[in-house]
N, CA, C, O and the ligand as a Tripos MOL2 file, in Angstrom:
@<TRIPOS>MOLECULE
protein
  293   291    74     0     0
PROTEIN
NO_CHARGES

@<TRIPOS>ATOM
      1 N           9.9040  -18.3120   -1.5590 N.3       1 MET1
      2 CA          9.0830  -17.0220   -1.2430 C.3       1 MET1
      3 C           7.9150  -16.9980   -2.4060 C.2       1 MET1
      4 O           8.0860  -17.3850   -3.5620 O.2       1 MET1
      5 N           6.9890  -16.5940   -1.9950 N.am      2 SER2
      6 CA          5.5150  -16.3470   -2.8290 C.3       2 SER2
      7 C           5.6440  -14.9310   -2.8280 C.2       2 SER2
      8 O           5.9900  -14.2300   -1.8770 O.2       2 SER2
      9 N           5.2940  -14.5210   -4.1360 N.am      3 THR3
     10 CA          5.1170  -13.1350   -4.3300 C.3       3 THR3
     11 C           3.4970  -12.8340   -4.5780 C.2       3 THR3
     12 O           2.7910  -13.6730   -5.1370 O.2       3 THR3
     13 N           3.0080  -11.6420   -4.1400 N.am      4 VAL4
     14 CA          1.6150  -11.4180   -4.4500 C.3       4 VAL4
     15 C           1.7020  -10.5090   -5.5180 C.2       4 VAL4
     16 O           0.9070  -10.7940   -6.4140 O.2       4 VAL4
     17 N           2.4520   -9.4240   -5.7580 N.am      5 PHE5
     18 CA          2.5170   -8.5650   -6.7830 C.3       5 PHE5
     19 C           3.8220   -8.6940   -7.6230 C.2       5 PHE5
     20 O           4.8610   -9.0700   -7.0800 O.2       5 PHE5
     21 N           3.7810   -8.4420   -8.6890 N.am      6 SER6
     22 CA          4.9110   -8.3680   -9.6650 C.3       6 SER6
     23 C           5.8040   -6.9680   -9.3470 C.2       6 SER6
     24 O           5.3890   -6.0690   -8.6150 O.2       6 SER6
     25 N           6.8030   -6.9590   -9.8750 N.am      7 ALA7
     26 CA          7.7140   -5.7350   -9.6890 C.3       7 ALA7
     27 C           7.0440   -4.6490  -10.2930 C.2       7 ALA7
     28 O           7.0170   -3.5840   -9.6760 O.2       7 ALA7
     29 N           6.4570   -4.7460  -11.4810 N.am      8 ASP8
     30 CA          5.8690   -3.6970  -12.3490 C.3       8 ASP8
     31 C           4.6770   -3.2240  -11.5330 C.2       8 ASP8
     32 O           4.4770   -2.0100  -11.5510 O.2       8 ASP8
     33 N           3.7820   -4.0520  -10.7590 N.am      9 GLU9
     34 CA          2.6930   -4.0410  -10.3590 C.3       9 GLU9
     35 C           2.8720   -3.1080   -8.9760 C.2       9 GLU9
     36 O           2.1120   -2.2190   -8.5920 O.2       9 GLU9
     37 N           4.1670   -3.6040   -8.3150 N.am     10 VAL10
     38 CA          4.4300   -2.6960   -7.2210 C.3      10 VAL10
     39 C           4.7470   -1.3000   -7.6470 C.2      10 VAL10
     40 O           4.4660   -0.3260   -6.9480 O.2      10 VAL10
     41 N           5.3260   -1.2250   -8.7790 N.am     11 VAL11
     42 CA          5.4720    0.6030   -9.0510 C.3      11 VAL11
     43 C           4.2180    1.1620   -9.4470 C.2      11 VAL11
     44 O           4.0540    2.3640   -9.2370 O.2      11 VAL11
     45 N           3.3200    0.5110   -9.9740 N.am     12 ASN12
     46 CA          1.9650    1.1810  -10.3220 C.3      12 ASN12
     47 C           1.3040    1.3420   -8.9060 C.2      12 ASN12
     48 O           0.7530    2.4110   -8.6410 O.2      12 ASN12
     49 N           1.3320    0.4330   -8.0850 N.am     13 LEU13
     50 CA          0.7030    0.4540   -6.9150 C.3      13 LEU13
     51 C           1.1430    1.6520   -5.9720 C.2      13 LEU13
     52 O           0.3120    2.2460   -5.2840 O.2      13 LEU13
     53 N           2.4540    1.9690   -5.9750 N.am     14 ALA14
     54 CA          3.1820    2.9080   -5.3800 C.3      14 ALA14
     55 C           2.6460    4.4180   -5.9390 C.2      14 ALA14
     56 O           2.4370    5.3480   -5.1590 O.2      14 ALA14
     57 N           2.4650    4.5190   -7.3210 N.am     15 LYS15
     58 CA          1.8640    5.6420   -7.9280 C.3      15 LYS15
     59 C           0.7580    5.8050   -7.6460 C.2      15 LYS15
     60 O           0.4710    6.9910   -7.4800 O.2      15 LYS15
     61 N          -0.2810    4.8880   -7.4700 N.am     16 HIS16
     62 CA         -1.5200    4.8380   -7.0690 C.3      16 HIS16
     63 C          -1.5240    5.5100   -5.7920 C.2      16 HIS16
     64 O          -2.1930    6.5090   -5.5260 O.2      16 HIS16
     65 N          -0.8000    4.9500   -5.0820 N.am     17 GLN17
     66 CA         -0.8430    5.2800   -3.2890 C.3      17 GLN17
     67 C          -0.4220    6.7970   -3.0130 C.2      17 GLN17
     68 O          -0.9040    7.4120   -2.0620 O.2      17 GLN17
     69 N           0.6100    7.4370   -3.9950 N.am     18 THR18
     70 CA          0.7870    8.5820   -3.7920 C.3      18 THR18
     71 C           0.4380    9.6410   -4.4660 C.2      18 THR18
     72 O           0.8820   10.7600   -4.2130 O.2      18 THR18
     73 N          -0.5780    9.3320   -5.5960 N.am     19 ALA19
     74 CA         -0.9800   10.1900   -6.6920 C.3      19 ALA19
     75 C          -1.6990   11.1770   -5.9980 C.2      19 ALA19
     76 O          -1.5390   12.3290   -6.4010 O.2      19 ALA19
     77 N          -2.4610   10.9900   -5.0370 N.am     20 GLY20
     78 CA         -3.4280   11.9340   -4.4920 C.3      20 GLY20
     79 C          -4.9080   11.8340   -5.0960 C.2      20 GLY20
     80 O          -5.8470   12.4490   -4.5890 O.2      20 GLY20
     81 N          -5.0440   10.9930   -6.2420 N.am     21 ASN21
     82 CA         -6.2730   10.8170   -6.6270 C.3      21 ASN21
     83 C          -7.3250    9.9330   -6.0920 C.2      21 ASN21
     84 O          -8.5140   10.0000   -6.4030 O.2      21 ASN21
     85 N          -6.7420    9.0120   -5.1760 N.am     22 PHE22
     86 CA         -7.4110    7.9110   -4.3690 C.3      22 PHE22
     87 C          -6.9360    7.8530   -2.9500 C.2      22 PHE22
     88 O          -5.7440    7.9730   -2.6650 O.2      22 PHE22
     89 N          -7.8230    7.6790   -2.1190 N.am     23 HIS23
     90 CA         -7.6740    7.4160   -0.8000 C.3      23 HIS23
     91 C          -6.6520    6.3150   -0.6880 C.2      23 HIS23
     92 O          -6.7770    5.2290   -1.2540 O.2      23 HIS23
     93 N          -5.4630    6.7130    0.2020 N.am     24 PRO24
     94 CA         -4.6600    5.6370    0.2990 C.3      24 PRO24
     95 C          -5.0420    4.3260    1.0240 C.2      24 PRO24
     96 O          -5.9650    4.2970    1.8380 O.2      24 PRO24
     97 N          -4.3170    3.2660    0.7100 N.am     25 PHE25
     98 CA         -4.6690    2.1500    1.5330 C.3      25 PHE25
     99 C          -4.0560    2.2590    2.9160 C.2      25 PHE25
    100 O          -2.8330    2.3660    2.9980 O.2      25 PHE25
    101 N          -4.8070    2.2420    4.0110 N.am     26 THR26
    102 CA         -4.0840    2.2530    5.0320 C.3      26 THR26
    103 C          -4.1800    1.2190    6.2180 C.2      26 THR26
    104 O          -5.1080    0.4100    6.1980 O.2      26 THR26
    105 N          -3.3860    1.2080    7.1140 N.am     27 CYS27
    106 CA         -3.2400   -0.0380    7.9770 C.3      27 CYS27
    107 C          -4.7290    0.0090    9.0560 C.2      27 CYS27
    108 O          -5.3860    0.9700    9.4570 O.2      27 CYS27
    109 N          -4.8810   -1.4770    9.2850 N.am     28 ALA28
    110 CA         -6.3760   -1.7360    9.9710 C.3      28 ALA28
    111 C          -5.8770   -1.2220   11.6030 C.2      28 ALA28
    112 O          -6.7120   -1.0560   12.4920 O.2      28 ALA28
    113 N          -4.5640   -1.0320   11.7900 N.am     29 ASN29
    114 CA         -4.3080   -0.6900   13.3660 C.3      29 ASN29
    115 C          -3.8700    0.6900   13.3880 C.2      29 ASN29
    116 O          -3.1190    1.0240   14.3050 O.2      29 ASN29
    117 N          -4.2550    1.6230   12.4430 N.am     30 ARG30
    118 CA         -3.3110    2.9350   12.5240 C.3      30 ARG30
    119 C          -4.2300    3.8940   13.5880 C.2      30 ARG30
    120 O          -4.0320    5.1090   13.5640 O.2      30 ARG30
    121 N          -5.1000    3.4050   14.3930 N.am     31 SER31
    122 CA         -5.6640    4.2860   15.4320 C.3      31 SER31
    123 C          -5.0540    3.9320   16.7340 C.2      31 SER31
    124 O          -5.5150    4.3850   17.7820 O.2      31 SER31
    125 N          -3.8270    2.9800   16.6970 N.am     32 ASP32
    126 CA         -3.3270    2.6770   17.9690 C.3      32 ASP32
    127 C          -2.3430    3.6620   18.6600 C.2      32 ASP32
    128 O          -1.7590    3.4100   19.7140 O.2      32 ASP32
    129 N          -2.2370    4.7040   18.0170 N.am     33 GLY33
    130 CA         -1.2170    5.7220   18.5810 C.3      33 GLY33
    131 C           0.4410    5.6880   18.2700 C.2      33 GLY33
    132 O           1.2600    6.5850   18.4660 O.2      33 GLY33
    133 N           0.6290    4.4550   17.7640 N.am     34 ASN34
    134 CA          2.0070    4.2180   17.3260 C.3      34 ASN34
    135 C           2.2340    4.6240   15.8810 C.2      34 ASN34
    136 O           3.3920    4.6380   15.4630 O.2      34 ASN34
    137 N           1.2710    4.9390   15.1170 N.am     35 HIS35
    138 CA          1.3550    5.2950   13.7120 C.3      35 HIS35
    139 C           1.4230    6.7240   13.2480 C.2      35 HIS35
    140 O           0.7220    7.5650   13.8120 O.2      35 HIS35
    141 N           2.1980    7.0450   12.2840 N.am     36 ARG36
    142 CA          2.2620    8.4090   12.0350 C.3      36 ARG36
    143 C           1.9380    8.5300   10.5660 C.2      36 ARG36
    144 O           1.8250    7.6060    9.7600 O.2      36 ARG36
    145 N           1.8090    9.8120   10.3580 N.am     37 ASN37
    146 CA          1.4280   10.2040    8.7630 C.3      37 ASN37
    147 C           2.5280   10.0570    7.7440 C.2      37 ASN37
    148 O           3.4070   10.9190    7.7480 O.2      37 ASN37
    149 N           2.5940    9.0130    6.8190 N.am     38 VAL38
    150 CA          3.2950    8.7310    5.8640 C.3      38 VAL38
    151 C           2.7200    8.5760    4.4700 C.2      38 VAL38
    152 O           1.6320    8.0060    4.3910 O.2      38 VAL38
    153 N           3.2880    8.9930    3.3880 N.am     39 PHE39
    154 CA          2.6720    8.8370    1.9750 C.3      39 PHE39
    155 C           1.4010    9.2050    1.8090 C.2      39 PHE39
    156 O           0.6150    8.5220    1.1520 O.2      39 PHE39
    157 N           1.0760   10.3290    2.3930 N.am     40 GLY40
    158 CA         -0.2180   10.9220    2.4880 C.3      40 GLY40
    159 C          -1.3780   10.3630    3.5900 C.2      40 GLY40
    160 O          -2.5670   10.6850    3.5850 O.2      40 GLY40
    161 N          -1.0190    9.8660    4.0990 N.am     41 ASP41
    162 CA         -2.1140    9.4970    5.2620 C.3      41 ASP41
    163 C          -1.6240    8.7350    6.6270 C.2      41 ASP41
    164 O          -0.6080    8.0410    6.6000 O.2      41 ASP41
    165 N          -2.2110    8.8580    7.5380 N.am     42 THR42
    166 CA         -1.7900    7.9610    9.0480 C.3      42 THR42
    167 C          -2.0090    6.5860    8.6670 C.2      42 THR42
    168 O          -3.0770    6.0520    8.3640 O.2      42 THR42
    169 N          -0.6540    6.0000    8.7320 N.am     43 GLY43
    170 CA         -0.5610    4.4090    8.7090 C.3      43 GLY43
    171 C          -0.7080    4.0930    7.2970 C.2      43 GLY43
    172 O          -1.2910    3.0310    7.0830 O.2      43 GLY43
    173 N          -0.3040    4.7840    6.2320 N.am     44 ALA44
    174 CA         -0.4530    4.4450    4.7400 C.3      44 ALA44
    175 C           0.3420    3.2320    4.5650 C.2      44 ALA44
    176 O           1.3720    3.0550    5.2150 O.2      44 ALA44
    177 N          -0.1660    2.2540    3.5750 N.am     45 LEU45
    178 CA          0.6180    1.1540    3.5460 C.3      45 LEU45
    179 C           1.6830    1.2630    2.3230 C.2      45 LEU45
    180 O           1.6550    2.0950    1.4170 O.2      45 LEU45
    181 N           2.5870    0.2660    2.5100 N.am     46 VAL46
    182 CA          3.6330    0.4700    1.1800 C.3      46 VAL46
    183 C           3.5050   -0.8150    0.3630 C.2      46 VAL46
    184 O           3.4670   -1.8930    0.9560 O.2      46 VAL46
    185 N           3.4430   -0.7600   -0.8510 N.am     47 PRO47
    186 CA          3.3960   -2.0330   -1.6540 C.3      47 PRO47
    187 C           4.9450   -2.6440   -1.6900 C.2      47 PRO47
    188 O           5.9960   -2.0120   -1.7970 O.2      47 PRO47
    189 N           4.7670   -3.9030   -1.5810 N.am     48 THR48
    190 CA          6.0440   -4.8630   -2.0330 C.3      48 THR48
    191 C           5.5240   -5.8830   -2.6880 C.2      48 THR48
    192 O           4.3160   -6.1230   -2.7020 O.2      48 THR48
    193 N           6.3950   -6.5580   -3.2770 N.am     49 VAL49
    194 CA          6.0490   -7.9370   -3.9140 C.3      49 VAL49
    195 C           5.5210   -8.9740   -3.0150 C.2      49 VAL49
    196 O           5.1500  -10.0420   -3.5010 O.2      49 VAL49
    197 N           5.4480   -8.7450   -1.6690 N.am     50 ARG50
    198 CA          4.9700   -9.6830   -0.8470 C.3      50 ARG50
    199 C           3.7070   -9.1190   -0.1620 C.2      50 ARG50
    200 O           3.2170   -9.4650    0.9130 O.2      50 ARG50
    201 N           3.3000   -8.1880   -1.0110 N.am     51 GLY51
    202 CA          1.8990   -7.5520   -0.5430 C.3      51 GLY51
    203 C           2.2040   -6.0480   -0.0420 C.2      51 GLY51
    204 O           3.3150   -5.5180   -0.0400 O.2      51 GLY51
    205 N           0.8840   -5.4210    0.4180 N.am     52 TRP52
    206 CA          1.0690   -4.2060    1.2590 C.3      52 TRP52
    207 C           1.7330   -4.6480    2.6220 C.2      52 TRP52
    208 O           1.5620   -5.7180    3.2080 O.2      52 TRP52
    209 N           2.5250   -3.5880    2.9930 N.am     53 ILE53
    210 CA          3.0640   -3.6240    4.3290 C.3      53 ILE53
    211 C           2.8950   -2.4010    5.1730 C.2      53 ILE53
    212 O           2.8510   -1.3000    4.6240 O.2      53 ILE53
    213 N           2.8030   -2.5110    6.3960 N.am     54 CYS54
    214 CA          2.6850   -1.1940    7.2270 C.3      54 CYS54
    215 C           4.2090   -0.9680    7.7370 C.2      54 CYS54
    216 O           4.9560   -1.8320    8.1950 O.2      54 CYS54
    217 N           4.5030    0.5100    7.5280 N.am     55 PRO55
    218 CA          5.8540    0.7200    8.2490 C.3      55 PRO55
    219 C           5.9540    0.5080    9.7380 C.2      55 PRO55
    220 O           6.9820    0.1420   10.3090 O.2      55 PRO55
    221 N           4.8870    0.7480   10.2770 N.am     56 PHE56
    222 CA          4.6550    0.9790   11.9360 C.3      56 PHE56
    223 C           4.2790   -0.2960   12.8380 C.2      56 PHE56
    224 O           4.2820   -0.3370   14.0690 O.2      56 PHE56
    225 N           3.9500   -1.3420   11.9290 N.am     57 CYS57
    226 CA          3.6080   -2.7270   12.7590 C.3      57 CYS57
    227 C           3.6410   -3.9490   11.6640 C.2      57 CYS57
    228 O           4.0980   -3.7670   10.5360 O.2      57 CYS57
    229 N           3.0990   -5.2520   12.1110 N.am     58 ASP58
    230 CA          3.4160   -6.1110   11.2980 C.3      58 ASP58
    231 C           2.1430   -6.5020   10.4020 C.2      58 ASP58
    232 O           2.0170   -7.6410    9.9510 O.2      58 ASP58
    233 N           1.2560   -5.5330   10.1850 N.am     59 TYR59
    234 CA          0.0410   -5.6320    9.3460 C.3      59 TYR59
    235 C           0.5860   -5.8130    7.8500 C.2      59 TYR59
    236 O           1.5360   -5.2040    7.3580 O.2      59 TYR59
    237 N          -0.2030   -6.7650    7.2390 N.am     60 ILE60
    238 CA          0.0060   -7.1750    5.6270 C.3      60 ILE60
    239 C          -1.1890   -7.1970    5.1120 C.2      60 ILE60
    240 O          -2.1100   -7.7360    5.7270 O.2      60 ILE60
    241 N          -1.3980   -6.5380    3.7400 N.am     61 GLN61
    242 CA         -2.6530   -6.7700    3.1890 C.3      61 GLN61
    243 C          -2.0430   -7.4660    1.4830 C.2      61 GLN61
    244 O          -1.1190   -7.0580    0.7780 O.2      61 GLN61
    245 N          -2.7990   -8.3800    1.3120 N.am     62 GLY62
    246 CA         -2.1590   -9.3620    0.3140 C.3      62 GLY62
    247 C          -3.1200   -9.0320   -0.9960 C.2      62 GLY62
    248 O          -3.0510   -9.9050   -1.8610 O.2      62 GLY62
    249 N          -3.8890   -8.0690   -1.2550 N.am     63 TRP63
    250 CA         -4.8500   -7.7390   -2.3380 C.3      63 TRP63
    251 C          -4.7780   -6.3080   -2.6990 C.2      63 TRP63
    252 O          -4.5580   -5.4630   -1.8320 O.2      63 TRP63
    253 N          -4.9700   -5.9670   -4.0700 N.am     64 ALA64
    254 CA         -5.3510   -4.6280   -4.5770 C.3      64 ALA64
    255 C          -6.4130   -4.4790   -5.5310 C.2      64 ALA64
    256 O          -6.7800   -5.4270   -6.2250 O.2      64 ALA64
    257 N          -6.9540   -3.2670   -5.6030 N.am     65 HIS65
    258 CA         -8.0630   -3.5910   -6.8550 C.3      65 HIS65
    259 C          -7.2970   -3.8070   -8.1780 C.2      65 HIS65
    260 O          -6.2090   -3.2550   -8.3410 O.2      65 HIS65
    261 N          -7.7860   -4.5170   -9.0330 N.am     66 GLY66
    262 CA         -7.1860   -4.7300  -10.2120 C.3      66 GLY66
    263 C          -6.8160   -3.5970  -11.0110 C.2      66 GLY66
    264 O          -5.7750   -3.6460  -11.6660 O.2      66 GLY66
    265 N          -7.5970   -2.5230  -11.0330 N.am     67 PHE67
    266 CA         -7.1820   -1.4020  -11.8550 C.3      67 PHE67
    267 C          -5.8770   -0.5390  -11.3350 C.2      67 PHE67
    268 O          -5.2280    0.1970  -12.0790 O.2      67 PHE67
    269 N          -5.5810   -0.7610   -9.8440 N.am     68 MET68
    270 CA         -4.4750   -0.1070   -9.6070 C.3      68 MET68
    271 C          -3.0500   -0.8390   -9.8470 C.2      68 MET68
    272 O          -1.9560   -0.3160   -9.6360 O.2      68 MET68
    273 N          -3.2300   -1.8880  -10.2310 N.am     69 LYS69
    274 CA         -2.1410   -2.8720  -10.7860 C.3      69 LYS69
    275 C          -1.5950   -2.5800  -12.2730 C.2      69 LYS69
    276 O          -0.4260   -2.8010  -12.5900 O.2      69 LYS69
    277 N          -2.5680   -2.0590  -13.1520 N.am     70 GLY70
    278 CA         -2.0670   -1.8480  -14.3530 C.3      70 GLY70
    279 C          -1.7370   -0.3970  -14.4260 C.2      70 GLY70
    280 O          -1.9890    0.5080  -13.6300 O.2      70 GLY70
    281 N          -1.0400   -0.3890  -15.7030 N.am     71 GLY71
    282 CA         -0.2780    0.6970  -15.7600 C.3      71 GLY71
    283 C          -0.7980    2.1040  -16.0390 C.2      71 GLY71
    284 O          -0.2030    3.1220  -15.6850 O.2      71 GLY71
    285 N          -2.1950    2.0790  -16.8380 N.am     72 GLU72
    286 CA         -2.8180    3.1680  -17.2140 C.3      72 GLU72
    287 C          -3.7310    3.7780  -15.9460 C.2      72 GLU72
    288 O          -4.4990    3.0230  -15.3490 O.2      72 GLU72
    289 N          -3.6110    5.0900  -15.5980 N.am     73 ALA73
    290 CA         -4.1200    5.7410  -14.6780 C.3      73 ALA73
    291 C          -4.8120    6.6750  -15.0350 C.2      73 ALA73
    292 O          -5.3660    7.3880  -14.1980 O.2      73 ALA73
    293 ZN          0.1610   -0.5990   11.1140 Zn       74 ZN74
@<TRIPOS>BOND
     1     1     2 1
     2     2     3 1
     3     3     4 2
     4     3     5 am
     5     5     6 1
     6     6     7 1
     7     7     8 2
     8     7     9 am
     9     9    10 1
    10    10    11 1
    11    11    12 2
    12    11    13 am
    13    13    14 1
    14    14    15 1
    15    15    16 2
    16    15    17 am
    17    17    18 1
    18    18    19 1
    19    19    20 2
    20    19    21 am
    21    21    22 1
    22    22    23 1
    23    23    24 2
    24    23    25 am
    25    25    26 1
    26    26    27 1
    27    27    28 2
    28    27    29 am
    29    29    30 1
    30    30    31 1
    31    31    32 2
    32    31    33 am
    33    33    34 1
    34    34    35 1
    35    35    36 2
    36    35    37 am
    37    37    38 1
    38    38    39 1
    39    39    40 2
    40    39    41 am
    41    41    42 1
    42    42    43 1
    43    43    44 2
    44    43    45 am
    45    45    46 1
    46    46    47 1
    47    47    48 2
    48    47    49 am
    49    49    50 1
    50    50    51 1
    51    51    52 2
    52    51    53 am
    53    53    54 1
    54    54    55 1
    55    55    56 2
    56    55    57 am
    57    57    58 1
    58    58    59 1
    59    59    60 2
    60    59    61 am
    61    61    62 1
    62    62    63 1
    63    63    64 2
    64    63    65 am
    65    65    66 1
    66    66    67 1
    67    67    68 2
    68    67    69 am
    69    69    70 1
    70    70    71 1
    71    71    72 2
    72    71    73 am
    73    73    74 1
    74    74    75 1
    75    75    76 2
    76    75    77 am
    77    77    78 1
    78    78    79 1
    79    79    80 2
    80    79    81 am
    81    81    82 1
    82    82    83 1
    83    83    84 2
    84    83    85 am
    85    85    86 1
    86    86    87 1
    87    87    88 2
    88    87    89 am
    89    89    90 1
    90    90    91 1
    91    91    92 2
    92    91    93 am
    93    93    94 1
    94    94    95 1
    95    95    96 2
    96    95    97 am
    97    97    98 1
    98    98    99 1
    99    99   100 2
   100    99   101 am
   101   101   102 1
   102   102   103 1
   103   103   104 2
   104   103   105 am
   105   105   106 1
   106   106   107 1
   107   107   108 2
   108   107   109 am
   109   109   110 1
   110   110   111 1
   111   111   112 2
   112   111   113 am
   113   113   114 1
   114   114   115 1
   115   115   116 2
   116   115   117 am
   117   117   118 1
   118   118   119 1
   119   119   120 2
   120   119   121 am
   121   121   122 1
   122   122   123 1
   123   123   124 2
   124   123   125 am
   125   125   126 1
   126   126   127 1
   127   127   128 2
   128   127   129 am
   129   129   130 1
   130   130   131 1
   131   131   132 2
   132   131   133 am
   133   133   134 1
   134   134   135 1
   135   135   136 2
   136   135   137 am
   137   137   138 1
   138   138   139 1
   139   139   140 2
   140   139   141 am
   141   141   142 1
   142   142   143 1
   143   143   144 2
   144   143   145 am
   145   145   146 1
   146   146   147 1
   147   147   148 2
   148   147   149 am
   149   149   150 1
   150   150   151 1
   151   151   152 2
   152   151   153 am
   153   153   154 1
   154   154   155 1
   155   155   156 2
   156   155   157 am
   157   157   158 1
   158   158   159 1
   159   159   160 2
   160   159   161 am
   161   161   162 1
   162   162   163 1
   163   163   164 2
   164   163   165 am
   165   165   166 1
   166   166   167 1
   167   167   168 2
   168   167   169 am
   169   169   170 1
   170   170   171 1
   171   171   172 2
   172   171   173 am
   173   173   174 1
   174   174   175 1
   175   175   176 2
   176   175   177 am
   177   177   178 1
   178   178   179 1
   179   179   180 2
   180   179   181 am
   181   181   182 1
   182   182   183 1
   183   183   184 2
   184   183   185 am
   185   185   186 1
   186   186   187 1
   187   187   188 2
   188   187   189 am
   189   189   190 1
   190   190   191 1
   191   191   192 2
   192   191   193 am
   193   193   194 1
   194   194   195 1
   195   195   196 2
   196   195   197 am
   197   197   198 1
   198   198   199 1
   199   199   200 2
   200   199   201 am
   201   201   202 1
   202   202   203 1
   203   203   204 2
   204   203   205 am
   205   205   206 1
   206   206   207 1
   207   207   208 2
   208   207   209 am
   209   209   210 1
   210   210   211 1
   211   211   212 2
   212   211   213 am
   213   213   214 1
   214   214   215 1
   215   215   216 2
   216   215   217 am
   217   217   218 1
   218   218   219 1
   219   219   220 2
   220   219   221 am
   221   221   222 1
   222   222   223 1
   223   223   224 2
   224   223   225 am
   225   225   226 1
   226   226   227 1
   227   227   228 2
   228   227   229 am
   229   229   230 1
   230   230   231 1
   231   231   232 2
   232   231   233 am
   233   233   234 1
   234   234   235 1
   235   235   236 2
   236   235   237 am
   237   237   238 1
   238   238   239 1
   239   239   240 2
   240   239   241 am
   241   241   242 1
   242   242   243 1
   243   243   244 2
   244   243   245 am
   245   245   246 1
   246   246   247 1
   247   247   248 2
   248   247   249 am
   249   249   250 1
   250   250   251 1
   251   251   252 2
   252   251   253 am
   253   253   254 1
   254   254   255 1
   255   255   256 2
   256   255   257 am
   257   257   258 1
   258   258   259 1
   259   259   260 2
   260   259   261 am
   261   261   262 1
   262   262   263 1
   263   263   264 2
   264   263   265 am
   265   265   266 1
   266   266   267 1
   267   267   268 2
   268   267   269 am
   269   269   270 1
   270   270   271 1
   271   271   272 2
   272   271   273 am
   273   273   274 1
   274   274   275 1
   275   275   276 2
   276   275   277 am
   277   277   278 1
   278   278   279 1
   279   279   280 2
   280   279   281 am
   281   281   282 1
   282   282   283 1
   283   283   284 2
   284   283   285 am
   285   285   286 1
   286   286   287 1
   287   287   288 2
   288   287   289 am
   289   289   290 1
   290   290   291 1
   291   291   292 2
@<TRIPOS>SUBSTRUCTURE
     1 MET1         2 RESIDUE 1 A MET
     2 SER2         6 RESIDUE 1 A SER
     3 THR3        10 RESIDUE 1 A THR
     4 VAL4        14 RESIDUE 1 A VAL
     5 PHE5        18 RESIDUE 1 A PHE
     6 SER6        22 RESIDUE 1 A SER
     7 ALA7        26 RESIDUE 1 A ALA
     8 ASP8        30 RESIDUE 1 A ASP
     9 GLU9        34 RESIDUE 1 A GLU
    10 VAL10       38 RESIDUE 1 A VAL
    11 VAL11       42 RESIDUE 1 A VAL
    12 ASN12       46 RESIDUE 1 A ASN
    13 LEU13       50 RESIDUE 1 A LEU
    14 ALA14       54 RESIDUE 1 A ALA
    15 LYS15       58 RESIDUE 1 A LYS
    16 HIS16       62 RESIDUE 1 A HIS
    17 GLN17       66 RESIDUE 1 A GLN
    18 THR18       70 RESIDUE 1 A THR
    19 ALA19       74 RESIDUE 1 A ALA
    20 GLY20       78 RESIDUE 1 A GLY
    21 ASN21       82 RESIDUE 1 A ASN
    22 PHE22       86 RESIDUE 1 A PHE
    23 HIS23       90 RESIDUE 1 A HIS
    24 PRO24       94 RESIDUE 1 A PRO
    25 PHE25       98 RESIDUE 1 A PHE
    26 THR26      102 RESIDUE 1 A THR
    27 CYS27      106 RESIDUE 1 A CYS
    28 ALA28      110 RESIDUE 1 A ALA
    29 ASN29      114 RESIDUE 1 A ASN
    30 ARG30      118 RESIDUE 1 A ARG
    31 SER31      122 RESIDUE 1 A SER
    32 ASP32      126 RESIDUE 1 A ASP
    33 GLY33      130 RESIDUE 1 A GLY
    34 ASN34      134 RESIDUE 1 A ASN
    35 HIS35      138 RESIDUE 1 A HIS
    36 ARG36      142 RESIDUE 1 A ARG
    37 ASN37      146 RESIDUE 1 A ASN
    38 VAL38      150 RESIDUE 1 A VAL
    39 PHE39      154 RESIDUE 1 A PHE
    40 GLY40      158 RESIDUE 1 A GLY
    41 ASP41      162 RESIDUE 1 A ASP
    42 THR42      166 RESIDUE 1 A THR
    43 GLY43      170 RESIDUE 1 A GLY
    44 ALA44      174 RESIDUE 1 A ALA
    45 LEU45      178 RESIDUE 1 A LEU
    46 VAL46      182 RESIDUE 1 A VAL
    47 PRO47      186 RESIDUE 1 A PRO
    48 THR48      190 RESIDUE 1 A THR
    49 VAL49      194 RESIDUE 1 A VAL
    50 ARG50      198 RESIDUE 1 A ARG
    51 GLY51      202 RESIDUE 1 A GLY
    52 TRP52      206 RESIDUE 1 A TRP
    53 ILE53      210 RESIDUE 1 A ILE
    54 CYS54      214 RESIDUE 1 A CYS
    55 PRO55      218 RESIDUE 1 A PRO
    56 PHE56      222 RESIDUE 1 A PHE
    57 CYS57      226 RESIDUE 1 A CYS
    58 ASP58      230 RESIDUE 1 A ASP
    59 TYR59      234 RESIDUE 1 A TYR
    60 ILE60      238 RESIDUE 1 A ILE
    61 GLN61      242 RESIDUE 1 A GLN
    62 GLY62      246 RESIDUE 1 A GLY
    63 TRP63      250 RESIDUE 1 A TRP
    64 ALA64      254 RESIDUE 1 A ALA
    65 HIS65      258 RESIDUE 1 A HIS
    66 GLY66      262 RESIDUE 1 A GLY
    67 PHE67      266 RESIDUE 1 A PHE
    68 MET68      270 RESIDUE 1 A MET
    69 LYS69      274 RESIDUE 1 A LYS
    70 GLY70      278 RESIDUE 1 A GLY
    71 GLY71      282 RESIDUE 1 A GLY
    72 GLU72      286 RESIDUE 1 A GLU
    73 ALA73      290 RESIDUE 1 A ALA
    74 ZN74       293 GROUP 0 **** ****
């Protein structure tokens, strides 16, 4: 299994995603009617070591801004 983010990066990405200081990353398919409001926005993505995943479909995003992965916010 190849990982996209380290465990520590996942923690920091989750903090950024829910901190309210930034617009959360959201799914490209979030307008299809099957997506709900979670973690601050409709179809907001969840960070994992395999990349961002959508809770509502199979969308995966394999990148994040560098500043989001660091510990200092
Ligand atoms: Zn989705």
